[in-house]
C-alpha positions as CSV (number, residue, x, y, z in Angstrom):
1,M,-6.2,24.4,-4.5
2,N,-4.7,25.4,-0.9
3,T,-2.8,22.6,-0.2
4,K,-4.1,22.7,3.7
5,E,-7.7,22.0,2.5
6,I,-6.8,18.4,1.0
7,E,-7.7,16.0,3.8
8,I,-7.1,12.4,2.3
9,S,-4.4,11.5,-0.5
10,V,-5.1,8.2,-2.4
11,V,-1.6,7.5,-3.6
12,M,-1.4,4.3,-6.5
13,P,1.7,3.0,-8.0
14,C,1.4,2.2,-11.8
15,L,3.5,0.3,-14.2
16,N,1.5,-0.2,-17.5
17,E,-2.0,-0.3,-16.0
18,A,-4.0,1.0,-18.4
19,E,-6.3,-1.8,-18.4
20,T,-7.4,-0.7,-14.6
21,L,-6.2,2.4,-13.6
22,G,-8.9,5.0,-15.1
23,I,-11.3,2.4,-13.0
24,C,-9.3,2.7,-9.7
25,I,-8.7,6.4,-10.3
26,E,-12.7,7.2,-10.8
27,K,-13.6,4.8,-7.8
28,A,-11.4,6.8,-5.5
29,Q,-12.5,10.1,-6.8
30,T,-16.2,9.5,-7.0
31,T,-16.1,7.8,-3.2
32,L,-14.3,11.1,-1.9
33,D,-17.1,13.2,-3.5
34,T,-19.7,11.5,-2.1
35,L,-18.2,11.5,1.4
36,G,-18.0,15.4,0.9
37,I,-14.2,15.2,1.4
38,V,-11.7,17.2,0.0
39,G,-9.0,14.7,-1.4
40,E,-6.5,14.0,-4.1
41,V,-5.5,10.8,-6.3
42,V,-1.6,10.8,-6.5
43,I,-0.4,8.5,-9.5
44,A,3.3,7.2,-8.8
45,D,4.4,6.0,-12.4
46,N,6.9,3.5,-12.2
47,G,8.0,4.0,-15.9
48,S,5.1,2.9,-17.9
49,T,5.2,2.3,-21.7
50,D,1.4,2.2,-22.4
51,N,-1.2,5.1,-22.0
52,S,-1.4,4.9,-18.4
53,V,0.1,8.5,-17.6
54,A,-2.2,10.1,-20.1
55,I,-5.2,8.1,-18.7
56,A,-4.3,9.4,-15.1
57,E,-3.8,13.2,-16.7
58,D,-7.1,12.8,-18.4
59,F,-8.6,11.8,-14.7
60,G,-7.2,14.9,-13.1
61,A,-5.0,12.8,-10.8
62,H,-1.5,14.0,-9.6
63,V,1.4,11.9,-11.7
64,V,4.6,12.0,-10.4
65,H,7.4,10.0,-12.0
66,Q,10.0,7.7,-10.2
67,Q,12.6,6.4,-12.5
68,T,14.0,3.7,-10.1
69,R,12.3,0.6,-10.3
70,G,10.4,-1.3,-7.4
71,Y,6.9,-1.2,-5.5
72,G,8.5,0.5,-2.4
73,A,10.6,3.2,-4.9
74,A,7.2,4.1,-6.5
75,Y,5.4,4.5,-3.4
76,L,8.3,6.4,-1.7
77,A,7.5,9.3,-4.5
78,G,4.1,9.0,-4.4
79,F,4.0,9.6,-0.4
80,A,6.2,12.5,-0.8
81,A,3.8,14.3,-3.7
82,A,1.3,13.3,-0.8
83,Q,-0.1,16.8,0.5
84,G,-3.4,15.2,2.7
85,Q,-3.3,14.6,6.4
86,Y,-4.2,11.0,5.7
87,I,-3.0,8.9,3.1
88,I,-4.5,5.8,1.4
89,M,-2.3,3.4,-0.5
90,G,-3.7,0.6,-2.8
91,D,-2.5,-1.0,-6.3
92,S,-3.9,0.3,-9.3
93,D,-4.9,-3.2,-11.0
94,D,-8.3,-3.1,-9.3
95,T,-8.0,-5.8,-6.8
96,Y,-8.8,-3.2,-4.1
97,D,-11.6,-1.4,-4.1
98,F,-11.3,1.8,-3.7
99,T,-15.2,2.6,-3.4
100,D,-14.1,1.0,0.3
101,L,-12.3,4.5,1.7
102,E,-14.6,5.4,4.3
103,R,-13.7,2.3,6.4
104,F,-9.9,3.1,6.3
105,I,-10.6,7.0,7.1
106,T,-13.0,6.9,10.1
107,P,-10.5,4.7,12.4
108,L,-7.5,7.4,11.5
109,Q,-10.3,10.0,12.5
110,N,-10.9,8.4,15.4
111,G,-7.0,8.3,16.9
112,Y,-5.7,5.1,14.9
113,D,-2.4,5.6,13.2
114,L,-2.5,2.8,10.8
115,V,-5.3,0.7,9.0
116,I,-4.4,-2.3,7.1
117,G,-7.1,-4.2,5.0
118,N,-6.8,-8.2,6.1
119,R,-7.9,-10.2,2.7
120,F,-8.1,-13.3,4.7
121,K,-10.6,-12.2,7.5
122,G,-12.5,-10.9,4.6
123,E,-13.3,-12.5,1.0
124,I,-10.7,-13.5,-2.0
125,L,-12.6,-14.1,-4.7
126,P,-11.9,-17.1,-7.1
127,G,-8.6,-16.3,-9.1
128,A,-7.6,-13.2,-7.0
129,M,-5.0,-15.4,-5.5
130,P,-2.8,-18.2,-6.4
131,W,-2.9,-21.4,-4.0
132,A,0.7,-21.1,-3.2
133,R,0.7,-17.5,-2.4
134,R,-2.5,-17.7,0.0
135,Y,-1.7,-20.9,1.7
136,I,2.1,-21.1,1.7
137,G,3.9,-17.7,1.0
138,N,1.7,-15.3,3.0
139,P,1.4,-17.1,6.0
140,I,5.2,-18.3,6.1
141,L,6.2,-14.4,5.5
142,S,3.4,-13.4,8.1
143,G,5.1,-15.8,10.6
144,M,8.5,-14.7,10.3
145,L,7.4,-11.0,10.8
146,R,5.5,-12.1,14.1
147,V,8.6,-14.7,15.1
148,L,11.4,-12.2,14.9
149,F,9.6,-8.7,15.2
150,G,6.8,-9.4,17.6
151,T,4.0,-8.1,15.1
152,Y,0.5,-9.2,15.7
153,I,-0.8,-8.7,11.8
154,S,-2.6,-11.6,10.4
155,D,-2.0,-10.2,6.6
156,S,1.2,-8.5,6.3
157,H,1.2,-8.3,3.2
158,C,-2.0,-6.7,2.0
159,G,-1.3,-3.5,-0.2
160,M,-4.4,-1.5,1.0
161,R,-3.4,0.5,3.9
162,A,-4.3,4.2,5.3
163,F,-2.2,6.1,7.7
164,T,-1.6,9.6,8.9
165,A,1.0,11.7,7.8
166,E,2.7,12.2,10.9
167,A,2.8,8.0,11.3
168,Y,4.5,7.6,7.8
169,K,7.3,10.5,9.1
170,R,7.8,8.3,12.3
171,M,8.0,4.9,10.2
172,D,11.1,6.5,8.4
173,L,10.6,3.9,5.4
174,K,13.3,3.5,2.7
175,T,13.4,0.2,0.9
176,T,12.6,0.1,-2.9
177,G,11.2,-3.5,-3.7
178,M,8.3,-5.6,-2.4
179,E,10.0,-5.8,0.9
180,F,8.5,-2.0,1.4
181,A,5.4,-3.8,2.9
182,S,7.2,-5.6,5.7
183,E,9.4,-2.8,6.2
184,M,6.3,-0.8,7.1
185,V,4.8,-3.3,9.6
186,I,8.0,-3.8,11.2
187,K,8.5,-0.2,11.9
188,A,5.0,0.6,12.7
189,V,5.2,-1.6,15.6
190,Q,8.4,-0.7,16.6
191,S,7.2,2.7,16.6
192,E,4.4,2.0,18.8
193,L,1.9,2.9,16.5
194,K,-2.1,2.3,17.2
195,I,-2.8,-0.1,14.3
196,L,-6.3,-1.5,13.3
197,E,-6.6,-4.5,10.7
198,I,-10.4,-4.4,9.0
199,P,-11.6,-7.3,6.7
200,I,-11.7,-6.3,3.0
201,T,-12.3,-8.3,-0.2
202,Y,-9.6,-9.0,-2.7
203,H,-10.4,-9.0,-6.5
204,T,-9.1,-10.7,-9.6
205,R,-6.5,-8.2,-11.1
206,G,-7.0,-6.8,-14.4
207,G,-3.9,-6.5,-16.7
208,E,-0.7,-8.6,-16.3
209,S,0.8,-9.1,-12.9
210,K,4.4,-7.7,-12.0
211,L,5.1,-9.9,-9.0
212,N,7.7,-12.6,-9.1
213,A,6.8,-14.6,-6.3
214,I,10.6,-16.6,-5.5
215,R,12.3,-13.3,-6.0
216,D,9.8,-11.1,-4.1
217,A,9.4,-13.6,-1.4
218,W,13.5,-13.7,-1.1
219,R,13.5,-10.1,-1.0
220,H,11.1,-10.2,1.9
221,I,13.1,-12.7,3.8
222,R,16.5,-10.9,3.2
223,F,15.4,-7.6,4.1
224,M,13.9,-9.3,7.8
225,L,16.7,-11.4,8.4
226,K,19.1,-8.1,7.5
227,Y,17.5,-5.4,9.7
228,K,16.7,-8.2,12.8
229,F,20.4,-9.2,13.0
230,S,22.1,-6.0,11.9
231,N,19.8,-3.9,14.7
232,Q,20.4,-6.3,16.9
233,T,24.4,-6.4,16.7
234,E,24.1,-2.5,17.0
235,H,22.7,-3.1,20.4
236,D,24.4,-5.8,21.6
């Protein structure tokens, strides 16, 4: 296929997601077909030891391998391989609905640079998000982003997002861990990207969670403080 024909790249990170990966790929592929959009699904495998890679290949997804562990590292490999004009990102654990792609694509076609899902203005299904993460972790981290960087995104850690290939270049993302989500919001705002939040439904995940609440929250906080004050020092 001529790479110029690909309009949408759906990129999913994967680490032992055999239980749900095929479901997510099939939803994305079927939705793109239904919309009449030429697209691709890119699976950024982060060292799976189950049969995730075989499942992805069986579904005809483009598999790239990232040996460096981490949420951000996997996405950096996946985005580098993506050939679409527009890129949609989402976890491969079936928490995000890949039949809902049109609402992410249309704003990009109409001039937005970045579309971010908002779980709190949409619906969080029972059991999908632990109480502490919902009422303590996410509000605190999103609040820190607003205070330190003047961001206005109310669900700063939603993992389903879409952006133009040009916006991705402008953001120049580098982090390899879960702080990747915060880095994207900070750099999108600093780059004055045109951003839209849309309400989405957040589902209960399948398989084992890779999230370590304390460690990953600290990575977000450390990144925000380091980025804020190192940049401030450079400009003083």
